[in-house]
C-alpha positions in Angstrom: 0.0 -0.2 0.0 1.2 3.4 -0.5 1.5 5.7 2.3 -0.9 8.4 0.8 -3.4 6.1 -0.4 -3.2 4.9 3.2 -3.6 8.4 4.8 -6.5 9.0 2.3 -8.2 6.0 3.4 -7.7 6.8 7.0 -9.1 10.2 6.5 -12.3 9.2 4.7 -12.7 6.8 7.5 -12.5 8.8 10.4 -14.4 11.5 8.1 -17.3 8.9 7.7 -17.2 8.0 11.4 -17.6 11.7 12.0 -20.5 12.0 9.8 -22.0 8.6 11.4 -21.5 10.5 15.0 -23.2 13.7 13.6 -26.2 11.6 12.6 -26.7 9.9 15.5 -26.6 13.1 17.5 -29.2 14.8 15.2 -31.4 11.4 15.3 -31.5 11.3 19.1 -32.1 15.2 19.2 -34.9 14.7 17.2 -36.1 11.9 19.0 -35.9 13.6 22.3 -37.9 16.7 21.1 -40.6 14.6 20.0 -40.8 12.6 23.0 -41.0 16.1 24.8 -43.6 17.5 22.2 -45.5 14.0 23.0 -45.0 14.7 26.9 -46.3 18.0 26.6 -49.5 17.0 25.0 -50.0 14.5 27.4 -49.9 17.1 30.0 -52.1 19.3 28.4 -54.7 16.6 28.1 -54.8 15.7 31.4 -54.8 19.2 32.5 -58.0 19.6 29.9 -59.7 16.4 31.6 -59.2 17.4 35.2 -60.3 21.1 34.7 -63.6 19.4 33.0 -63.9 17.5 35.9 -63.4 20.1 38.2 -66.0 22.2 36.1 -68.4 19.8 36.6 -67.8 19.3 40.5 -68.6 22.7 40.7 -71.8 22.7 38.7 -72.8 19.8 41.1 -72.1 21.8 44.3 -73.8 24.9 42.7 -76.8 22.5 42.6 -76.5 21.0 45.7 -76.1 24.3 47.6 -79.3 25.4 45.5 -81.2 22.4 46.8 -79.9 22.9 50.5 -80.9 26.6 50.4 -84.2 25.0 49.6 -84.5 22.5 51.9 -83.4 25.5 54.6 -86.0 27.6 53.7 -88.5 24.7 53.8 -87.1 23.7 57.5 -87.5 27.6 58.6 -91.2 27.2 57.3 -91.7 24.0 59.4 -90.6 25.7 62.7 -93.8 27.8 63.7 -95.9 24.5 63.1 -93.5 22.5 66.0 -93.9 25.4 68.3 -97.6 25.1 68.2 -99.1 26.9 65.1 -102.0 25.6 63.7 -101.7 24.0 60.2 -103.9 26.1 57.7 -102.6 25.1 54.7 -102.0 21.2 54.6 -100.8 20.8 51.4 -98.1 23.4 51.5 -97.0 22.2 54.9 -96.9 18.4 53.3 -94.9 20.0 50.3 -92.5 21.9 53.1 -92.2 18.1 55.1 -91.0 16.4 51.9 -88.7 19.4 50.6 -87.4 19.2 54.2 -86.8 15.6 54.4 -85.7 14.4 50.9 -82.3 16.3 50.0 -79.4 16.9 52.1 -78.5 13.6 53.4 -75.7 12.8 50.8 -72.7 14.4 49.6 -72.6 15.8 45.8 -70.7 13.1 43.7 -67.5 14.7 42.3 -65.5 13.1 39.5 -62.0 12.0 40.0 -61.4 9.9 37.1 -58.5 11.3 35.9 -56.8 12.3 38.8 -57.2 8.4 39.9 -56.1 7.3 36.6 -52.5 9.3 36.5 -52.1 8.1 40.6 -52.9 4.7 39.9 -50.8 4.6 36.6 -47.8 6.5 38.5 -47.9 9.1 35.8 -48.3 11.8 38.6 -45.1 12.1 39.0 -44.1 12.3 35.4 -46.7 14.9 35.0 -44.5 18.2 34.2 -45.5 21.7 35.3 -49.0 22.0 34.2 -49.8 25.4 34.3 -46.8 26.5 32.2 -46.8 27.3 28.6 
């Protein structure tokens, strides 16, 4: 082998190795970037789902609050009868008794599906800062 030819071969081989390393680094960088993007989308979906569940919970609580207000008013309207007042409007009295006795013993069911899913799957630790853009 000639010395010049061997040097060119080594130089060519080193160049090829450098190109391969650069291609691998670019591929790893693109893969990491894609993984980050996918993770970010998953985190955003989790935030949207939790937000929807919280909003549904707020509506349920508001409904229960209105019903409890009605129950309180019904109980207040019954108080005079327990102090001896004569019942003149028997239908209204019975409606107040029914309203006062049929609501308020349970708690509003709150949806926690998403939170339980991420907690049980171990994803809770991997959810990045959800509030940041």
